[in-house]
C-alpha positions in Angstrom: -39.1 18.9 81.5 -37.9 21.5 79.2 -37.6 25.1 79.1 -36.3 27.7 76.7 -36.2 30.8 78.5 -34.6 32.9 81.2 -38.0 33.5 83.2 -38.6 29.8 83.0 -35.2 28.8 84.5 -35.8 31.8 87.6 -39.2 30.3 88.2 -37.6 26.6 88.0 -35.1 27.8 90.6 -37.6 29.1 92.8 -39.5 26.4 93.0 -36.9 23.8 93.9 -34.9 26.5 96.1 -31.5 24.2 95.4 -30.8 24.0 91.5 -27.8 22.6 90.0 -26.2 23.9 87.1 -25.1 20.2 86.0 -26.8 16.8 87.2 -25.2 15.6 90.2 -28.3 15.5 92.1 -30.2 11.7 91.6 -33.7 12.0 90.6 -33.7 15.6 90.4 -33.7 18.5 87.6 -30.5 20.7 86.5 -29.8 23.8 84.1 -28.1 21.2 81.6 -31.2 18.6 82.1 -33.8 20.9 81.3 -32.5 22.9 78.3 -31.9 21.7 74.7 -28.3 21.1 73.6 -28.6 23.2 70.6 -29.5 26.3 72.9 -25.8 26.5 74.9 -23.2 29.0 73.8 -25.4 30.5 70.7 -25.1 34.1 72.0 -29.2 34.8 71.8 -31.4 35.3 74.3 -32.2 31.6 75.0 -28.4 30.8 75.5 -28.7 29.5 79.1 -24.7 30.3 79.5 -24.9 33.9 80.9 -28.0 33.0 83.1 -25.7 31.8 85.9 -24.5 35.6 86.4 -27.6 37.0 85.3 -29.4 35.1 88.1 -27.3 36.6 90.6 -27.1 40.1 89.5 -31.1 39.6 89.5 -30.9 39.0 93.1 -33.0 35.7 92.5 -30.4 33.3 93.6 -26.9 32.7 95.1 -24.8 30.7 92.7 -21.1 28.8 93.4 -20.1 25.2 93.8 -21.8 24.6 97.2 -21.6 20.8 97.1 -18.4 19.5 95.9 -17.0 20.6 92.4 -20.4 21.3 90.7 -21.9 24.6 90.4 -25.6 25.0 92.5 -28.1 27.8 92.5 -29.9 28.7 95.6 -32.9 30.9 96.1 -32.0 34.0 97.8 -34.6 33.1 100.5 -33.0 29.3 101.4 -29.4 30.3 100.8 -29.0 32.1 104.5 -30.4 28.9 105.8 -28.3 26.3 103.5 -25.0 28.8 104.7 -25.7 28.2 108.3 -26.0 24.3 107.4 -22.8 24.5 105.5 -21.0 25.9 108.6 -22.4 24.6 111.4 -22.6 28.0 112.7 -18.6 27.8 113.1 -16.9 31.1 111.6 -14.2 30.9 109.5 -11.6 31.5 112.5 -13.1 28.6 114.3 -12.9 26.1 111.7 -9.0 26.9 110.8 -8.4 26.6 114.3 -10.1 23.1 114.7 -8.1 21.9 111.2 -11.4 22.0 109.0 -9.5 25.1 106.9 -6.4 25.1 105.2 -4.3 28.5 105.7 -5.1 28.8 102.3 -8.6 29.0 102.7 -8.4 31.5 105.3 -6.1 33.7 103.6 -8.1 34.0 100.5 -11.2 34.4 102.3 -10.0 37.6 104.3 -8.9 38.8 100.6 -12.1 38.3 99.3 -13.8 39.7 102.7 -11.4 42.7 102.4 -12.0 43.5 98.6 -15.6 43.4 98.9 -15.9 42.2 95.2 -12.4 40.5 93.2 -11.8 38.4 90.0 -10.2 35.0 90.4 -7.1 36.3 88.5 -6.6 39.3 90.8 -7.7 37.2 93.8 -4.7 34.3 92.7 -2.3 37.0 92.4 -3.2 38.7 95.9 -3.2 35.2 97.4 0.4 34.5 96.5 -0.5 31.1 94.9 0.4 32.4 91.1 3.1 29.3 90.5 2.2 26.6 88.4 2.5 24.0 91.1 0.4 26.3 93.1 -2.9 26.2 91.3 -4.3 23.3 92.6 -3.8 24.8 96.5 -5.4 27.4 95.0 -8.0 26.1 93.2 -8.4 23.6 96.4 -9.1 26.6 98.9 -11.8 28.6 96.7 -13.7 25.1 96.2 -13.4 24.7 100.0 -14.8 28.5 100.5 -17.4 27.6 98.5 -18.4 24.1 99.7 -18.8 26.2 103.3 -20.4 28.8 101.4 -18.3 31.2 103.0 -17.7 32.7 99.3 -20.3 33.3 96.3 -20.2 33.8 92.1 -21.2 37.6 92.2 -19.7 37.7 88.3 -17.6 37.4 85.8 -14.5 39.7 84.5 -14.2 39.4 80.8 -10.9 38.9 79.2 -8.6 41.0 77.7 -8.4 38.8 74.4 -10.9 36.8 72.2 -11.2 33.3 72.9 -10.3 33.7 76.5 -12.5 32.2 79.1 -14.2 34.9 81.7 -12.6 34.6 85.2 -15.3 34.5 88.0 -15.7 37.1 90.9 -16.4 36.3 94.2 -17.6 37.9 97.0 -18.1 36.8 101.0 -21.3 35.9 101.7 -22.4 38.0 104.5 -21.0 40.8 102.0 -23.0 39.9 99.2 -26.4 39.0 101.8 -25.9 42.5 103.3 -25.2 44.9 100.0 -27.3 42.8 97.4 -29.8 41.6 99.8 -30.6 43.9 102.7 -30.0 40.3 104.4 -28.2 39.1 107.3 -26.6 35.6 108.1 -28.8 33.3 109.9 -27.8 33.1 113.9 -25.9 29.9 115.2 -28.7 30.0 117.7 -31.4 28.8 115.0 -29.5 26.0 114.0 -32.1 23.3 115.2 -35.1 25.2 113.9 -33.1 25.9 110.4 -32.2 22.3 110.0 -36.1 21.2 110.6 -37.5 23.8 108.5 -35.2 22.9 105.5 -35.9 19.4 105.9 -39.2 19.8 105.5 -39.2 22.0 102.7 -36.7 19.9 101.2 -38.6 16.6 101.7 -41.8 18.6 99.7 -40.0 18.9 96.5 -37.6 16.1 96.3 -37.8 12.0 95.5 -36.6 9.9 98.6 -32.9 9.5 96.7 -32.6 13.1 96.4 -33.3 14.1 99.6 -31.1 11.7 100.4 -28.2 13.3 99.0 -28.9 16.7 100.4 -29.7 15.7 104.0 -26.0 14.0 103.8 -24.5 17.2 102.1 -26.6 19.6 104.8 -26.4 17.2 107.9 -30.3 17.4 108.2 -30.3 14.4 110.4 
């Protein structure tokens, strides 16, 4: 399978519902596997690098590191259900109180929620985790929040100097769903039903190995 255009990428995300940026789900396509290697970072319309942000701004998918440390796209129709599965219906405060979330992650979530939209550089300053030895703590907190789908990546802030990497922008999932999409988070009372619906939907799209991976990550069984 090979694609060359943004519209083809959107179609794949809509087809598979959960679509990795790179290969980490077994026997499953990803953006890096379907786009020729010589298309990357060409700064043309066929360069897939900007697509990861464009697909969010065009309101086709959520983007974030929802499974470990790898980026992944989730279609807007499925994302509220995936968010419920990843949190198991527990709020940030409930997870913090039960030891499932660090103090740093809790504080950073509150900063993102209050800001509405904030880029990573300013978020790190606001968090107070600015020392070199605190970078791992900051990065770990961001990963944890994305693994629970508490926050999503919604853009990229360009650097002030040539050759610098852009800084990712974050919003809380609740804010992004409500403001950008006019959607609400799923209710925790619907967890069992959502689990069954998502498992049925994914079983029609995945190989046995891919489904086993997603089943474990989303606690579908």
